[in-house]
N, C-alpha and C positions, 0 to 999 in steps of 0.2 A: 214648327220645324227649325232646328238649329244644329250647327256643327260646332265642335269645340276642339281647340288645340291647346287647352290649358292642361297639359300632361302632368300627371302626378310626379313622374320621375324627373321633371324639369325643376322641381322645387328644392330649395336648399335643405329643408328639414326632412326630406324623404327617407334618409338613412335611419331615422328614428324608428321606422316601421319594421326594422329587421328583428328577427327572433332573438330572444335572450335566454340562455339556458341557466342563468343564475349560478354560473360556475359549477354546474353539476351535469357534465356531459353524459349523454346516453347514445346508443346507436341511433335512436329516432332523432335526437337533436342534431347529431352529426349529419344525418341524411338531409334534414331540413336546412341546415346551414349550407350544405353543398348545393341544394336546389336554388337557394337564394343567390348564391354566387353565380350560378349559371344564368339565372334570370337577370341579375344585375348586369352581366355582360351584354345581354340583349338590350336592356334599357339604355345602357351607355352608348351602344352603337346607334340606336334610334335617336337618342338625345343629340348626338353630334350631327346627325342628318337633319333633325328637326330645327336646329339652330340656323341652318341655311335654307331649308325647305320646310316651312311651317305646316304644310299640309300632310306631313308624315304623322303617323305610319299609314301605309297604303295596303288595302286588301288586294292581294295579287289575283284578281278574278280570272284573268286569262289563263294563268298557270293552273289554277284550281280546276277550271272547266276542262282543260286538256287532260289533267289527271283523272277526273271523273268520267269523261267520255271514253277514255281508254278502258276503264273498268267496265263500262257499260257494254263495250264491244267484245272484250276478251280479258281473261285473267291469267296471270302466270301460275306456274306450278306451286308457288308459295301459298296460294289460296286454297290448295287442296284440303287443308284442315278445316275449311269453312264449307265443305260440301253439304253439310246439314244446315247451312244458314243462307242458302241462295235467295230466298225471298227477302232476307235482311239486307243482303248486298244490293238487291234491286231497290229496296226502300231507301237505304242510306244514300245511294248515288242519286236516285231520282229526286229525293227531298233536297239534297244539297244543290243540285242543278236548279231546282225550282226556286229556292231562296235566292240564288244568284241571278235569277231572271232569264235562264236559258229556256228556249222553246224547243220541245221535242217534236220531230216530224210525226204526222199521223201514222205513217207506215211503221216507224220505229216503235211508237207507243203501242200499236196493235200487236207487234211482234213480241214485245215484252209482256203484254197482257196475256197473250196466248201461252207463253212460257209459264207464267204464274198459274194459268189454268191447269197445266200439267202437274203442278205441285199440289193441286187440290185433291183431297181424298174423296172417293165415291161415297164415304159415310159422313162427309162434312169436315170442315176445317182444312187447313193447309199444312203440309209437311215441309221439311227443310229442303226438299228437292223432289223431283219426279219419283213416284212410287215409294216415297218415304211415309212413315206413319204420321198422322196429323198431330200437331203440337200447338199449344196456345201462343207461344212466342212467334213462330213464323206465320201463324194465322193473323196475328196483329200486324206484322210487317207486310204481309200480302195485301190485307185490306187497305192499309195506308198507301201502299204503292199503287194499287188499282184505283184508289180515290184520287191520287195525283194524276194518273194516266187518263182518268175520266174527263179531265179538262180538255183533252184532245179528241177523245172518241168515247162515246157512251157504251161502246162494246166492251170497254174495260170494266164498267160497272156490272155488265151482264155476265161477266165471267163468274162472279160470286153466286154460288148456289145457296140462296138465302135460307130456304127451308132446311137444307142439310146443315148449314152453318148453325142455325138455331138448335137443331137436334144435338149437334156436337157440343155446343156450349152447355146445354142442359146436362149432358152426360159427364162433363168435367166438374160440375157442381157437386159439392160434398154435403152431407146432412148438416154439418155444423156451419155451413155458409162459405167455406173456402173453395178454392178451385184447384184441381189437379192440372199440372202443366201438360200432361198427356196420360193416356190410359195406363194406370199402374204407376204413375210418376209422382214426383214430389208436390206437396201443397204449399204454396207460398203466395205472397201478396202480389207478385208479378202476374199470377194467373187471374186474380180478381180484376186487375187493371186491364190486362189484355182482353179478357172476356167482355168487360164493360165497354171498352173503347170500340171493339169490333161490333158489338151488339148495337151500340148507340149510333155509330156511323151508318150502319146498314139497315137500321130500323127493324131489328128482329128482337129487341129487348122485351121481356115480359117480367111481371112482378115475381112470379114463381121461380124464374131462372136465377134470381139473386136473393132468394129467401135466406135471411140471417147473415147475408154477406156484409152489410154495413157494420153490424156488431162484431163480426169476425175481424174485419179490418181494424176497427178501433182497438181491439185486443192486442194488436201488433204495435201500438204506440208505446214507446218506452219512457222511462223516468226522465231521460234527457229531453224528450219532446219530439224527436224524430220517430220514424217507423222502422221496425225491423222486418225481415222477410217473413217471419211467423212469430207467434207469441213467445217471448223470452229471448229473442235475438237482439243483437246490437243495432242501434239506430244507424241508418245508411241512407245516403242521398238518393240512390236509385229507388230503393224501396219506399222512401218517404214520398217521392214524387208519385209513385204508383199508388200508394195508399190514399193520398189526398186527391189525386186525379180520379180514382175510382169512386171515392165518396161523392165528389162533385157530379160525376156522370150519373150516379144513382140517386142524387138529390138528398143526400144525408150528410153534407159537409159539416153541419153544426154538431154532429156527434163527437167529433174529435176535439182535443184541446188545442185550438188554433193558435193561441198566444204562446203556448209552450213550444209548438212547432216553429213559430216565427223566431223565437229566441234562439232555438237550436240552429236553424237554417242561417240566420244572420251571422252567427259565430263561426260558420264554416267558410266564410270568405276570408282569404288570407290577407293580412295587413300589408305585407310587402309586395307579394306577387300580384294581388288583385283578382286572381282566379279563385276557384273553390276547391276545397278538399271534400272527399266523400264521407269521411267519418272523423270523429274526434282523434286528434293526434296523428293524422295521416298527412301525406304530401298533397300538394296541389295537383290537379289533373284536369286537362282541357275538357273532357267529356262532361264534367260536373258543371260546366258553364250552363248546360241545360238542365241536368238532373236536379241541381240546386237552384240555379238562376231561374229556371222555368217554373219553379214552385211559387215565386213571388207574385206573379199575376193572379195565381189561384188563391193565395193567401189574402191578397188585396181584395179580391172579390168577396171572400168570406167575411173579412173584417168590415167591409163596406156595408154589410147588412146590420151591423151593430151601430145604433145611433149614438152611442156613447164614445165611439172611436173616431178620432179626427185623422184623416188621411190626406196625403198630398194629392193634388189634382194634376201633377206633372211628373211625378217620380215613383218608381217602385221603391220598396223598402230595403234596397241594397245599393252599393256603389256601382252604378251602371258604367260610368266612364272607366273605372278601374278594371272591370271585367273586360271591356273592349280593348283596353291597352294590353292586357295579358294575352288575349287571343291574337291580336294583330302583331305584337312584337315578339311573342315567345312561342306561338303555336303554328306558324306558317312555315312549311317546308319550301326551300327556294325553288324546287322543281315542281311545286304544286302539291296540294293536299295539306291537311292539318294534322296536328299531333297532340299528344298528352302534355309534354313539357319539353324544354330544350334538351337535345340529345336523344330523344326517343324517335322511332321511325314513324312515318306518315301512314295512315290507313283510312279506309272509308268510314269506319265507325267514328273515329275522332273527327273526321271531316264533317260528318253529319251533325254531331252534337256540339262541336265548337261553333259551327255556323248557326245552329239553332239558338244557342246561348247568346251569340253575338246579336242575332235578330231581336231576342227578348230585351237585351240591354239597350238597343237602339230605339225601340218603340214602346211608348206608353199609351195604353188605350183602356179606359175605364168608362163603359157606357158610351155616351155621345162625345166624350172628351178624348182628344188625341194629342199627344205631344211626343216629339222625338228629339233625341240628342245623339249625334253621330260624331265619334272621334275621327279626326282626319277629314279628308275631303268627302263631303256629303254625297256628291254626285257619283263618285266611284265606290265609296265604302258602304253605302246604305244597301241593306238587304230587304227582301220582301218581309212583311210582318208574318210571324208564325202564330198558329193557333196553339195556345199553351196546353190545352187539355189533350189534343190528339198528336201534337208535334208534326203537323203538316201545315203548309201555308194556309193562312186564313181563307184565301181565294179557293183553294182546293177543298177545304173543309166545308165551306158554304155551298159550293156546287154539289158536292157529294151528298150532303144532308138534304138539300133541296130535291135531288133526284130520288133518293131512297125514301124520303118522307111522303112522296106521292104514292108510294106502293103500300099496300096493306101489310100489317104485321102478320107474319105467318102464324097459323094455329096448328102446332104439331103435337099438342098435348096428348092426342088420341093415337098418334102414330107409334 
């Protein structure tokens, strides 16, 4: 365990990392240069502070907890547009609080679990709110949220109707191996990941449920190395995480071109900002701190199976300190909550994925080996370790799988 204050933006040659348009300006290059200017202002402010207070930058935990707890109690009218994402809001907030080390009271945990139960369809799966049609995305979010709440009360685990969930996941499976997001809905790689994650956590996975799915996922890998949402689409950080995560959950990670994926993902980390972009020629975004950063532990695991590959025993294959600097200096709202990039509003989505990526960047764990590097004050800034496949804390993932693995896998083939 170590903390570091050797900030990149304190170095004299840091300006060399800025983007160069080779005297051929485009709209994209102008936007990139503007973002770098905004980021540079943040770095300059923290550089001035760090010269006098070397434990900077600081994760403003108290402010973030205040923002998150407010959302857990009530939301303003501005969140009306997310009425079909209420399990997501529960998950984003609960996961963020968990990483920050906040303990939820048993009564509050049960109250939230009961609300999520109202989002569960009688036919299996979870909708975006009470009485809404089931959808794989809020199903994933609800299962994750209930797995977090299960740390406080096992009644949260019991909310999940496992047999109905298994039936629902089977209905979303398509003959070619893909997954519909909902009845009559689009088929894309998110569905495969959401289904695999929910099935694995709750121990309802069967071989037939994912027939041809690994092959369908691999067909989504592009010439760049990342994964698109479906065959023929552009490589994207979120889809790439979903593709690799699903392959690992299904035990078929060796089917993809892992070295090509590594090359593409490494090149998505921005040289000046330190954060990640989601696609080639796009701007940095705090949420990709996890969607891209969280892929590295998974890639590391796959590569470690190859005896011809030599890997570090202390570091992931990206600049962990640089990502921490970006999140801590550019993505914190002064009133709490985290954001995409300087000048953008705070929200619960970016709070969740910025903190998840920050946790990945702080903690290295490969088998029995563990090593952490925390930018700034370790005692204050360190988060709980995140489980990179499920994106809930390792503690929550272990407790949930221990609980559900004691239960038999439902047999609903004849239902």
